[in-house]
N, C-alpha and C positions, 0 to 999 in steps of 0.2 A: 460566377463566385470558383466554382469547378477548377476553371481556367487557371485563377490566383493560386489556388490552393494547389496545382498540380505544379504551377513555374515556383512557387514558393519551396515545393519539394525538392525539384529538380534543384532548384540554387542551391540548397540545404545540402544535398548530396553531391554536390562539384566543390562545396567548402569542405567537409569534409575528407574528399579525397585528395584534395591538395595538402589539407594539414597531417592526414596520412604520410603521402609522400614524404614531404618537410618533417616526420617522425625518425622514418625509416632509411631516407637518404642524410641526415644532417646529425639528428641527435645521438641516433644510434653509434655512428659513426664517432661523436664526439664523446661516448662514453667508451668506446675504444680506446682511442687516444689519451683518455684521462686514464684508465687503467695501467695504461705502458708506460706511463710518466711516473707514475705514482709508485711501480715498482722500479721502474728506474731510480729517483731520487733515495726510493729504501733501500736498495742496491749499495748506493753511494754513502747513506749513511751506517750500513754495514760495515763496508771496506774501511770509515772513519773511525769506528768502535773498535775495529781489529786492529788497528793501528796501534790503538792506545790501553789495548786489551792485553791480557795473559798468552802468552806464544802459545800455553797449550790448548788455547782456544781456538787456534785459526783453522784446522781443519773444521769446525763446527761453522764457524766467519764462511768459510770456502761454501761450505754443501747449501748455505743460505743464499750467497751471493747465485750460487749455479740454478737453484731451484728459482729464484727469482727471475734471474735470466731467460730461464725456459719458460715459465710463466710470459714473459714479457714477449720472448720471442713467439708466441700462441698467441698472445692479443693481437700482434702486430701482422701477423700471417692474416687474420682472422678482418681486420681493419681493410687489409690491401682487396682482399677478397671482394669487399663491398664494390 
């Protein structure tokens, strides 16, 4: 009975390590890519809005796009570091 318990524990431990590897290697990276894509799409929406908005607000829209671009670039750098 002790051998069966030890075998079950070792099998469960190996399974947990495998799931942790999948989480670290795949899910975290996918979340980072999702962030980059969302920021890119957000910038596209801001540019579209800026084209139809008051020209006096152009500097505000440019600043928003630059901030989004910097944040997306940071996310991309983190993704590439994995």
